[in-house]
C-alpha positions in Angstrom: 53.6 160.8 186.5 53.1 158.5 189.5 54.2 155.3 187.7 56.9 154.5 190.2 54.8 155.4 193.2 51.9 153.5 191.7 53.9 150.3 191.4 55.3 150.6 194.9 51.9 151.0 196.5 50.4 148.3 194.3 53.2 145.8 195.2 52.9 146.7 198.9 49.1 146.5 199.3 47.8 143.9 196.8 48.9 140.8 198.7 46.7 142.0 201.6 43.8 142.9 199.3 43.8 139.3 198.0 43.7 138.1 201.7 41.0 140.7 202.4 43.0 141.9 205.4 41.4 139.3 207.7 44.5 137.2 208.1 46.9 139.9 209.1 49.1 138.3 211.7 51.4 140.1 214.1 54.3 139.3 211.8 52.3 140.4 208.8 51.4 143.7 210.6 55.1 144.4 211.3 56.1 143.7 207.6 53.3 145.9 206.4 54.2 148.7 208.8 57.9 148.5 207.7 56.9 148.7 204.0 54.7 151.7 204.7 57.4 153.4 206.7 59.9 152.9 203.9 57.4 154.1 201.4 56.7 157.2 203.4 60.2 158.2 204.4 62.2 157.3 201.3 60.2 156.7 198.2 57.8 159.6 198.5 60.8 161.9 198.4 61.6 160.7 194.8 58.2 160.7 193.3 59.0 163.8 191.2 61.4 161.6 189.2 58.5 159.5 187.8 58.1 159.2 184.1 55.4 161.2 182.5 52.2 159.5 181.4 49.1 160.5 179.5 46.3 162.3 181.5 44.1 159.2 181.4 47.0 157.0 182.6 47.8 159.5 185.4 44.1 159.6 186.4 44.0 155.7 186.5 47.1 155.4 188.6 46.0 158.1 191.0 42.6 156.5 191.5 44.2 153.1 192.0 46.6 154.5 194.6 43.8 156.1 196.5 41.7 152.9 196.4 44.7 150.8 197.6 45.5 153.1 200.5 41.8 153.5 201.5 41.7 149.7 201.7 44.4 149.8 204.3 42.2 152.2 206.3 39.7 149.3 206.8 42.3 146.9 208.3 41.8 146.3 212.0 45.3 147.4 213.0 45.2 151.1 214.2 48.9 151.4 213.4 48.4 150.4 209.8 45.5 152.7 209.4 47.4 155.6 210.9 50.5 155.0 208.6 48.3 154.7 205.5 46.4 157.8 206.4 49.7 159.8 206.8 50.8 158.6 203.3 47.5 159.9 201.8 48.2 163.3 203.4 51.7 163.4 202.0 50.5 162.5 198.5 47.9 165.3 198.9 50.7 167.8 199.8 52.7 166.7 196.8 49.7 167.2 194.4 48.9 170.5 195.9 52.4 171.9 195.4 52.8 170.4 191.9 49.4 171.7 190.8 48.3 168.4 189.1 45.1 166.4 189.7 44.6 167.7 193.2 40.9 168.3 192.4 40.4 164.6 191.4 42.3 163.5 194.5 40.2 165.5 197.0 36.9 164.6 195.3 37.9 160.9 195.4 38.5 161.1 199.1 35.2 162.8 199.7 33.4 160.1 197.7 35.2 157.5 199.9 33.8 159.2 202.9 30.3 159.0 201.5 30.7 155.3 200.7 32.1 154.6 204.1 29.1 156.3 205.7 26.9 154.2 203.6 28.6 151.0 204.8 28.5 152.1 208.4 24.8 152.9 208.2 24.1 149.8 206.0 22.4 151.9 203.3 22.3 151.4 199.6 25.3 153.1 198.0 23.2 154.3 195.0 21.7 157.3 196.9 25.0 158.5 198.1 26.6 158.8 194.7 23.8 160.8 193.1 24.8 164.1 191.8 28.5 163.6 192.2 29.5 163.7 188.6 31.0 166.9 187.1 32.9 167.9 184.0 36.3 167.1 185.5 35.6 164.0 187.5 33.5 160.9 186.6 32.7 159.2 189.9 31.1 156.1 188.4 34.4 154.5 187.4 36.0 155.3 190.8 32.9 153.8 192.6 33.4 150.5 190.7 37.1 150.6 191.8 36.7 151.6 195.4 33.6 149.7 196.5 35.4 146.3 196.8 38.1 148.0 198.8 35.5 149.3 201.3 33.7 146.0 201.7 34.9 145.6 205.3 34.9 149.3 206.1 33.1 150.4 209.3 33.2 153.3 211.8 37.0 153.0 212.3 37.5 153.4 208.5 35.1 156.3 208.4 36.9 157.9 211.4 40.3 157.5 209.7 39.0 159.0 206.4 37.7 162.0 208.2 41.0 162.4 210.1 42.8 162.4 206.8 40.6 165.0 205.3 41.1 167.2 208.4 44.9 166.9 208.2 44.8 167.8 204.5 42.8 170.9 205.3 45.4 171.8 208.0 48.2 171.3 205.4 46.5 173.7 203.0 47.0 176.5 205.6 50.8 176.2 205.2 52.3 179.2 203.4 54.2 177.0 200.9 51.0 175.2 200.0 48.1 177.7 200.4 46.3 178.7 197.3 42.8 180.2 197.2 41.8 177.9 194.3 42.9 174.8 196.1 41.0 175.9 199.2 37.9 176.6 197.1 38.1 173.1 195.6 38.4 171.6 199.0 35.4 173.5 200.3 33.3 172.6 197.3 34.2 168.9 197.6 33.6 168.6 201.3 30.4 170.6 201.0 29.1 168.2 198.3 30.0 165.3 200.6 28.3 166.7 203.7 25.2 167.5 201.7 24.9 163.9 200.5 25.4 162.2 203.8 22.1 160.9 205.4 22.6 162.7 208.7 19.1 161.8 210.0 20.2 158.2 210.2 22.9 159.1 212.6 20.2 160.1 215.1 19.0 156.5 215.2 22.6 155.2 215.7 23.5 157.5 218.5 20.2 157.5 220.3 20.3 153.7 220.3 23.9 153.8 221.7 23.0 156.3 224.4 19.9 154.4 225.5 21.7 151.1 225.5 24.7 152.2 227.5 22.7 154.6 229.8 25.3 157.3 229.4 26.6 159.1 226.3 30.1 158.5 225.1 30.9 155.4 227.2 32.2 153.0 224.5 31.4 149.4 225.5 32.6 147.8 222.3 35.2 148.5 219.6 32.4 149.7 217.2 31.1 152.2 219.8 34.6 153.4 220.5 35.1 154.0 216.8 31.8 156.0 216.7 33.1 158.3 219.4 36.4 158.7 217.5 34.5 159.4 214.3 32.5 162.1 216.1 35.7 163.7 217.5 37.3 163.7 214.0 34.1 165.1 212.4 33.9 168.0 214.8 37.6 168.7 214.2 37.0 168.6 210.4 34.1 171.0 210.7 36.0 173.4 212.8 38.8 173.4 210.2 36.4 173.8 207.3 34.8 176.9 209.0 38.2 178.4 209.5 39.2 177.6 205.9 36.0 179.3 204.7 36.8 182.4 206.7 40.3 182.5 205.0 38.8 182.2 201.5 36.0 184.7 202.1 37.7 187.3 204.2 36.3 190.3 202.3 33.1 188.7 201.2 29.6 189.7 202.4 27.6 187.4 204.6 25.2 186.6 201.8 28.1 185.4 199.6 29.7 183.1 202.1 30.5 179.5 201.0 27.4 177.3 201.3 29.3 174.8 203.5 28.8 177.2 206.4 25.0 176.8 206.1 25.3 173.0 205.9 27.5 173.0 209.1 25.1 175.5 210.8 22.2 173.1 210.2 24.2 170.3 211.7 24.9 172.1 214.9 21.8 170.8 216.9 22.6 167.2 215.8 26.2 167.5 216.8 25.3 168.6 220.3 22.8 165.7 220.6 25.3 163.1 219.4 28.2 164.4 221.4 26.6 165.6 224.7 23.2 164.0 225.2 22.5 161.9 228.3 25.7 162.6 230.1 25.9 160.9 233.5 28.4 160.8 236.3 30.1 157.8 234.7 30.9 159.6 231.5 34.6 159.7 230.5 35.5 163.2 231.6 38.3 164.0 229.2 36.1 162.9 226.2 33.2 164.9 227.4 35.3 168.0 228.1 36.9 167.8 224.7 33.6 167.6 222.9 32.3 170.6 224.8 35.4 172.6 224.0 35.3 171.8 220.3 31.6 172.4 219.9 32.0 175.8 221.5 34.9 176.6 219.2 32.8 175.6 216.2 29.9 177.9 217.2 32.2 180.8 218.1 33.9 180.5 214.7 30.6 180.3 212.9 29.2 183.3 214.7 31.8 185.5 213.0 31.1 184.2 209.5 27.4 183.7 209.1 24.4 186.1 209.4 23.1 185.5 212.9 19.3 185.7 212.5 16.8 185.4 215.3 16.2 181.7 214.8 19.9 180.7 214.9 20.5 182.9 218.0 17.4 181.4 219.7 18.5 177.9 218.9 22.1 178.4 220.1 20.9 180.0 223.4 18.7 176.9 223.9 21.7 174.6 223.3 23.8 176.7 225.8 21.1 176.4 228.5 20.6 172.7 227.9 24.3 171.6 227.7 26.3 174.4 229.4 23.9 175.7 232.1 26.2 174.9 235.0 29.0 176.8 233.3 26.8 179.9 232.7 25.7 179.9 236.4 29.1 178.9 237.8 30.3 181.8 240.0 32.6 184.2 238.3 35.8 183.1 240.1 38.3 185.5 241.6 41.7 185.7 240.1 43.5 183.8 242.9 41.9 180.5 242.0 42.1 181.1 238.3 45.8 181.6 238.2 46.6 178.1 239.5 44.4 176.6 236.8 45.2 178.8 233.9 45.9 176.9 230.7 49.2 176.8 228.9 49.1 175.5 225.4 46.3 173.0 224.9 43.4 173.4 227.3 43.4 169.7 227.9 46.5 167.9 229.2 45.8 164.2 228.9 48.7 163.2 231.2 46.5 164.3 234.1 43.7 162.3 235.8 40.1 163.0 234.8 39.6 165.1 237.9 42.6 167.3 237.1 41.6 167.6 233.5 38.2 168.8 234.5 39.5 171.4 236.9 42.1 172.7 234.4 39.5 173.0 231.6 36.5 174.3 233.5 37.5 178.0 233.5 38.4 177.7 229.8 35.0 176.2 229.0 33.3 178.8 231.3 35.0 181.6 229.3 33.9 180.1 226.0 30.3 179.4 227.1 29.9 182.9 228.7 31.4 184.6 225.6 29.1 182.7 223.3 26.1 183.4 225.5 26.9 187.2 225.6 27.4 187.2 221.8 24.1 185.6 221.2 22.2 187.7 223.6 23.7 191.0 222.5 23.3 190.0 218.8 19.6 189.5 219.5 19.4 193.0 221.0 21.2 194.5 218.0 19.2 192.7 215.3 17.9 194.9 212.6 14.1 195.2 212.3 13.9 193.6 208.8 15.9 190.6 210.0 13.5 190.0 212.9 10.4 190.3 210.7 11.7 187.5 208.5 12.3 185.2 211.5 9.5 182.7 212.2 10.6 182.2 215.8 9.9 185.9 216.5 6.4 184.9 217.6 7.8 183.4 220.8 5.8 184.9 223.7 8.4 183.8 226.3 9.7 187.4 226.5 6.4 189.3 226.3 5.7 189.1 230.0 8.7 191.2 230.7 7.7 194.8 230.3 10.2 196.6 228.1 9.8 199.6 225.9 11.1 197.8 222.8 9.8 197.2 219.4 10.4 193.5 218.8 10.4 190.1 220.5 14.0 189.3 219.6 15.3 192.4 221.4 13.2 191.6 224.4 14.5 188.1 224.5 18.1 189.3 224.3 17.6 191.8 227.2 15.8 189.1 229.2 18.6 186.6 228.8 21.2 189.1 229.9 19.0 190.3 232.9 18.4 186.7 234.1 22.1 185.8 233.8 23.1 188.9 235.7 20.5 188.3 238.4 22.0 184.9 238.9 25.5 186.4 239.6 24.4 189.8 240.9 21.0 189.6 242.5 19.5 193.1 242.9 17.5 192.1 246.0 20.8 192.0 248.0 21.5 195.7 247.7 19.9 198.1 250.2 21.4 201.4 248.9 23.2 202.8 245.9 26.7 202.7 247.4 26.5 199.0 248.0 25.0 198.5 244.5 27.8 200.5 242.9 30.5 198.6 244.8 29.1 195.2 244.0 28.7 196.0 240.3 32.3 197.1 240.1 33.4 194.0 242.0 31.5 191.8 239.5 33.0 193.7 236.5 36.5 193.2 237.9 35.9 189.4 238.5 34.5 189.1 235.0 37.5 190.8 233.5 39.9 188.7 235.6 38.2 185.5 234.3 39.0 186.4 230.7 42.4 188.2 231.1 44.1 184.8 231.2 43.1 184.0 227.6 44.1 186.9 225.3 42.1 186.1 222.2 38.8 185.7 224.1 39.6 188.7 226.3 39.5 191.2 223.4 36.6 189.4 221.7 34.4 189.7 224.8 35.5 193.3 225.4 34.6 194.2 221.9 31.3 192.4 222.2 30.4 194.3 225.3 31.0 197.6 223.5 27.9 196.6 221.4 25.6 196.8 224.5 23.3 199.7 223.9 24.1 202.0 226.8 21.5 204.3 228.5 22.5 207.9 228.2 24.0 209.3 231.4 21.3 210.3 233.9 21.4 211.8 237.3 20.1 209.5 239.9 18.7 210.3 243.4 21.3 208.1 245.1 19.8 208.7 248.5 16.4 207.3 247.5 17.8 204.6 245.2 16.3 201.1 245.7 16.9 197.8 244.1 13.5 198.2 242.4 15.1 201.0 240.3 17.5 198.5 238.8 14.8 195.9 238.1 12.5 198.5 236.4 15.3 199.9 234.2 17.1 196.8 232.8 19.1 199.0 230.3 20.5 201.1 233.2 21.5 198.0 235.1 23.3 196.5 232.0 24.9 199.8 231.3 26.2 200.1 234.8 27.6 196.6 235.1 29.2 196.6 231.6 30.0 200.3 231.4 32.6 200.5 228.7 34.6 203.3 230.3 34.8 201.5 233.6 35.8 198.3 231.9 38.6 200.1 230.0 39.9 201.5 233.3 39.8 198.1 234.9 41.5 196.6 231.9 44.4 199.0 232.2 44.5 198.5 236.0 44.7 194.7 235.5 47.8 195.3 233.3 49.2 197.5 236.1 49.2 200.3 233.5 52.1 198.7 231.7 52.1 200.1 228.2 54.6 197.4 227.1 51.9 194.8 227.6 49.6 196.8 225.4 52.4 196.9 222.8 52.8 193.2 223.0 49.1 192.8 222.4 49.2 195.1 219.4 52.1 193.2 217.6 50.7 189.8 218.4 49.4 187.8 215.4 46.5 186.4 217.6 45.4 189.6 219.3 46.8 192.5 217.2 43.7 193.4 215.1 41.3 193.0 218.0 43.4 194.9 220.4 43.8 197.8 218.0 40.0 197.9 217.4 39.3 197.8 221.1 41.8 200.7 221.8 40.4 202.8 218.9 36.8 202.4 220.1 37.6 202.9 223.8 39.6 206.1 223.0 36.6 207.4 221.1 34.3 206.6 224.0 36.7 208.3 226.4 36.7 211.4 224.3 32.9 211.4 224.4 32.7 210.6 228.1 35.7 212.6 229.4 34.2 213.5 232.9 33.3 209.8 233.5 36.8 208.7 232.5 38.5 211.3 234.8 36.2 210.6 237.8 36.6 206.8 237.8 37.5 205.4 241.2 37.4 202.0 242.9 36.3 201.1 246.4 39.0 199.9 248.8 37.8 196.2 248.7 37.7 196.2 244.9 41.2 197.8 244.7 42.7 195.0 246.8 41.6 192.4 244.3 43.6 193.8 241.3 45.7 191.0 239.8 49.5 190.9 239.8 49.7 188.4 237.0 50.6 190.6 234.1 53.0 192.7 236.2 54.9 189.6 237.3 55.2 188.3 233.8 56.8 191.6 232.6 59.1 191.9 235.6 60.3 188.3 235.4 60.9 188.3 231.6 64.7 187.8 231.1 64.6 189.2 227.6 62.8 192.4 228.4 65.4 195.1 228.2 63.0 198.0 228.3 62.9 200.2 231.4 59.4 200.1 232.8 57.5 203.2 233.7 57.6 204.1 237.4 53.9 203.6 237.6 54.2 199.9 236.8 56.6 199.4 239.7 54.2 200.9 242.3 51.4 199.1 244.1 47.9 200.7 244.2 48.4 204.1 245.9 48.6 203.7 249.7 46.4 205.5 252.1 49.2 208.0 252.9 49.7 208.8 249.3 46.0 209.4 248.8 46.0 211.8 251.8 48.9 213.7 250.2 47.0 214.0 247.0 44.0 215.2 249.0 46.0 217.9 250.7 47.6 218.9 247.4 44.4 219.3 245.5 42.3 220.6 248.3 39.6 217.9 248.1 39.2 214.7 250.1 37.8 212.6 247.2 39.6 214.2 244.3 42.9 212.7 245.1 41.5 209.1 245.1 40.0 209.7 241.8 43.1 211.3 240.3 45.3 208.3 240.9 43.5 206.1 238.5 43.1 208.8 235.9 46.8 209.7 236.2 48.0 206.0 235.9 45.7 205.5 232.8 47.0 208.7 231.3 50.7 207.8 231.8 50.1 204.3 230.4 48.4 205.5 227.2 50.8 208.4 226.6 53.7 206.0 227.0 52.1 203.8 224.4 51.8 206.7 222.1 55.5 207.5 222.4 56.5 203.9 221.8 54.2 203.6 218.7 55.6 206.9 217.3 59.2 205.7 217.8 58.5 202.3 216.1 56.6 203.9 213.3 59.3 206.4 212.5 61.8 203.5 212.2 59.4 201.4 210.1 59.5 198.7 212.8 55.8 198.4 213.5 53.9 195.6 211.7 51.2 197.8 210.2 50.4 201.5 209.9 49.3 202.8 213.3 48.4 206.3 212.2 44.7 206.0 213.0 45.5 204.8 216.5 48.1 207.6 216.9 45.5 210.2 216.0 43.2 208.9 218.7 46.0 208.9 221.2 46.9 212.5 220.1 43.3 213.6 220.8 43.5 211.9 224.2 46.7 213.8 224.9 45.0 217.1 224.0 42.2 216.3 226.5 44.8 215.5 229.2 46.6 218.7 228.5 43.4 220.7 228.9 42.7 218.9 232.2 46.3 219.6 233.4 46.0 223.3 232.6 42.7 223.4 234.6 44.4 221.6 237.5 47.3 224.1 237.5 44.9 227.0 237.5 43.0 225.4 240.5 46.1 224.7 242.4 47.3 228.3 241.8 44.0 229.6 243.1 44.2 227.4 246.2 47.7 228.6 247.0 
């Protein structure tokens, strides 16, 4: 195999190898690009017609092709590097689908990355090749072959190799390519590569660049620009590797996760320093915002795949405070200003100016930063005792001054982090009495929900995370004698009130204007289906256990007026939506006259106001139950919804009992 492709690549590249690529004129660049384009678009389509060779011949040809194409990645022309990199990705795809020599191919590329790092850092190559040999791949012969090709390799070559590896990982996710064995080989090879790279030497490189330029990520030379591109490609690759690891190990226990996750976790503090340190007002905004976005994505993905012990959580919280403090303390913006800047597709549209990019991405970054902060803080609170005893950083006394009836420092730190964050957004000193406190808490909860409702995947993740807050059992308060000091002295009560799961569930349904079709869309979505189903299941169980709280839910007038119209407008304006919407979705929040009619009908001034929210929520959830049953009977639902239907049936039973009680009361009043 590969004989024809080998000759074509050899004939195309070798004239430039002899010239060492330094004399590439404009005309030569055009000729080389034309040859590479022809090779990519025509010849690669016929590589399956190659004559068969012996395994050793195929191995030699494959190694030579990789070496020749890697040489092109060291040429100064970015167009040549890009084309050559794309050809490497296409060859990888062919080998993956044919099932031949893909392990040798990916191991060779990872070795090229190590050698390119060695060149970039001006280290001896001997240390980087140690331990690379295995029973299937002898790296020593390939090192002899590839080292002359990488003689002129620098940061731009390294950046391109990392980009190629990342694109290969993305290709492996395609249905026609994906194979657990190939993914495992890729993870093993990249893990070996990352383990051998002298990352500590990068600290010197990037600290020198930052101190020299005065601001991080302001490229003053081509080499510095290449370093920034390398960092961007590296963070992209690491995000893809974490995602790949999650796909391979879906059903695996934390302790059995692929070791690449722990290598990447250990790199996190360095990545933050290299990408975000010493940012000044002259920093290129789109680059800075992009790095912040990808680093938060990396940590969020890692947080679902690794065992989050006390030391990791403490380290990540410190990073968030150091690099994202302004986002954590940025006011939780009302929905009106969020709608105009909501993100469609990519969170960063490079066609806009830096100022516009910053404004468009700030709410997205705020959502990411707050979610990660909440995840870390709540995970600290929920840590098991044995995990905290093993954690060396549990001796931190920073939390001990805050008097909490808790057993361990980690939990105290988690509560303290949440309390301080809430104090920044919802200062208890402002509230003179309980009624004001309750209204402000509800107002904050609604603003918080409206911040996340524009990004569906994060919305359900944060709602599920908040379900993990350990709530204080319901207690009767003396509302007349309530003071702000009560909230300060009982942090758990304060957290429980602000993030009350039943209240948030009501607000969530109200934000959708009680449209069960939107819930149905969430449930059948590939991105949100699993999380939405889990959230509904857990909330329905909470509702069953806290039925009076669910029935009695109400909003103050000021809070009611701030409910969003976004979801409702999307449904009404959808041209392909042929379903008839329930009458409740066509109504505004009940008017004053309507509330008065309810008051007279039920014989209680306050009961009618409460009943409207309960009734709308009931109608929405029971309509969802009917739709799920119809789809399930016709085998049109994507998965088996029987567990969810059972919870909805229990909810219906509780509603029926409530309706029977209401009928009896109304009969008595008459």
